[in-house]
N, C-alpha and C positions, 0 to 999 in steps of 0.2 A: 504494500500500500504506500502510495506517495503522499507526503505531507500536503495538506490543503486546508484552506480557510475560505468559507463562503458566508457572506453577509447579505442580509436581506431586510426589507422593512417588516415590522411586526404586523399581526392581524389588525384590521381596521379598528376594532374595538379597543385596542391597546395603544393606538397611535399617539394619544395624548399623554401617555405616561412612559412608554417604551421608545427609546431612540432607535434601537436596532436589535435584531436577533441574529445568531450565527451558529455555524457548525464548524468545528476544528477537528481535523483528523491528523494524527501524527503518523509518520512512516516507520521505517525499520529502526530508526535511531531516536533517542530522546530529543525533545525539541525545547530549546531555551526561549521562553516567551518574556518579553519586557512589557509589562502592563504600565500604561501611562495614566495620569490623572485625567478624568473626563468631566468631573463635576458631579457624577452620579454613582450609583452602586451597580453591581453586576451580580447575576446568578450564574455560576459555573456548575454544570450538571454532567459529570462523566457518566456515560451510559454503562450501567453495571457497577458504578462506584459511588462515592459519598459526595453529595452536592454541597457546595459552599456558597456563602454570600461574601463578596468582596466589598468592604465598606469604601466610602469616599477616599480616594488617594490624594495625598499632597505631594508625593514624589514617586519615583519609579518603584515597581515591585518586580523582582525577577523570579520566575517560576520555571522549574524544569518539569516538563510534562513527559511522562513515560512513553516509550515506543508503543505503537499499535493501540493508541487511545483515541476514543471519539468523545468529544465534549460538545454539548449544545449549551448555548449561553444566551443571556438576555442582558442588555445594557439599558438602564433606565435614564430618563432625563433627570437633571438635577432637581431635587425637591419632590420627586415622585417615586419614592421607594415602595416596595411591596409591603403589605401589612407586617409590622414588626413589633415586638414587645418593648422596644426602647427607642430613644431618640437617636438620630444619626451621629451627633457629635460624640456618642459613646462608642461608635464603630469606625472612627476615622483610622485609616491605614491598618485595618485589621481584616483578617480572613477567618470567617467563622463557619463551623459546621451548621448547615441549614437546619439539621434536625434539632439543634438546640433552640432554634428560633421558631420553627413551625411544628415541633413535636411530632405526633403520630401521623399527621397528614403527609409528611415527607416519605415515610415508608410506603404508603399506598401509592404515592406519586411515582416513586422509584420503581415499584413493581410494574406499574402501568407502562412506564417508559422503557423498561427492559424487555417487554414482550417482543416476540419476533417481529421484525419489520425494519424499516430504514431509519437513519438518523432524522430524516425529514418528518417522519411520523412521530418520533419521540419529541421533537421540537414542537410539533402541533399539540401534543398532549400537555406539554409544559405551558404553552401559551393559553390553552383552554382552561387549565387550572388557574392561571393568573387572572383570566377574565372573571372567573367566579369569585376569586378572592377580592378583587377590586370592587365588584358589584355589591359584595356583602359587608366588607369591613374596612377597606382602605379609605383614608381621608387625605386629601391633598390640600395644603394651605394655599388658598387662592392668591393671597398677597405675595407669598414667596414665589408662586408661579409667575405673577406679573413682574416681580423683581428679576427673576431669571431671564425673562424675555427682554427686559430693559438692559441687562448686563451682558447680553450677547455682543460679540464684536461688531465692528463697522461704525458704531455710533457711541464713542466713549461717554460715560455718564458719571457725574459726581455722586458719591454715595450719599452725602447729606441731601443733595437735591432729590435723589431717588426716594429717600425716607420721607421728605416733605410731600412729594408727589403721592405717596401711599398713605399719607396722614398718620405716619408713625414717627417716633423719635429715632435717632440713629441707633440708640441702644436697643430699642424694641426690634428694629429691623435686623440688627446683628443677632439677637437672641432667637428670633424666628428662623433666620437662615441657618444658624447653627443646629437647631432642632430638626429642621426639615431637610437640610442639604448637607449638614455636617461640617460646614465651613462658613467663615464670615463672608459678607458681600464682597469685600475687597479681594479675598483669596479666590472666591468664585469667579469674579470678574477676570482675574489674571489667568485662571485655568481656562475659561471660555475663550479668552483672546488667543491663547496658544492653540486651542482646538480649531479656532477660526483660521489661523495660519496653516495648520495641517490640512484643513478642508481645501484651502486654495492650492496647496501643493498637490494633493491627491487628484484634484479636478484639472490639474494642468492649466490653472487660470492665467489669463493674460494680465500682466502687470499694468496698472493704470498709468504709470509714469509720473505720478505725483512726486514733486521735488527731485526729479531726475533719477529715481531709483530704478534698478532693473534686477532680474534674477531674484535670488533669495532676499536681497536688500529691498527690492521693490515690493515683494510680497509681504515682507515684514512691515513696511510702512502702510500697505493696504489693510493689514490686519489690526493696525492701531499702535504698533510699536514706534518709538521715537526714531530708531535707526536700527541697523543690523546688529550693532553691539548690544543694544537693549534686548533684541530677540535672543542673541547668543547667551546672555546671562540667564534669561528666563528658561530657555531650552535646557541649559545645564541643570538648573534647579529642579525642573519638572521631570526631566527624562534621564539625567545623569550623563548625557551625551551632548556634544556640540551639534549644531544643525547639520554640519557636513557628515559627522559620524551617524546621526540618526537617519539622514536621507541617503546615505551611501554615495554622496557626491552627486546625486541626481535629484533635480527638483520636480520630477513628475511622479514620484511615489517613494514611500519609505523603504528602507533597506530590507525589511522583511519580505517584500515582494507581494504582500497581500492586497486585495482589492477592498477598499473601505468606502466606496461611494455611497452605500446605503446609510452608513453611520454619519457621514458628513453632509448629507443632503439637507437636513434642517438648518445647518449653518449657512449654506450657500443660498438657500431659499430666502433668507432674510437680508442678504447682502445688498440688494437694491431697494429695500423698503425704507420709508421715511423713519426717522428716529421716533421712539415711543414718547420720549420726553423732548418736546421742542424747546 
């Protein structure tokens, strides 16, 4: 079996809370995966193995995935985690056994996903389970959802201005973001800005040419960085690598060679829209 990673949009009923779903198959050798901060949480469900919840990341996490492993996964939008018995700031930079959070329902879900069939079928079972969970128990903070939309790249916003727009104090906004997204508005803004840069890279976006930038430097400016040096510092902080190391010297996809268009589509869709805070 050859190593492969396939990403796709979620079921329509999950589109408001799930950014993307994916299937990762490793080949004859273990695969070293560098997980990057996305602003959201993820569910990693190895078929026949123990599912885990990856809390919001503030830096890179290196995982060695065994050979001949198939994992189906779900990546959530910031502030839209599945039903959990705790707030997200308790789960930052942690990887937890999903059974500790979902109790007996995980055993039934794992049995259903392990039935003979394809990984695509297992992923459908997982998404159907999430649909039921969100309909019955999940609660998404609408103000945090609006804050996340305002903090997306392309239109930088002042955090105090955002709090005023939401009729909250800066401390109230910070507390609600920590509980619902696991990070402060400022940290979330920095994370989403870097995700916006990666979205431009993966899409092979044309640089606008503002302030004479081109290549990585131009994409950095388009994503909201002051210059390429600013991007380099943030890239090292969030990924542990320089932009050149991360991208493999190529600005049309990351060095891993995977296709991430489904994951970055929500970022690119907002690129040409007016700012939420005028």
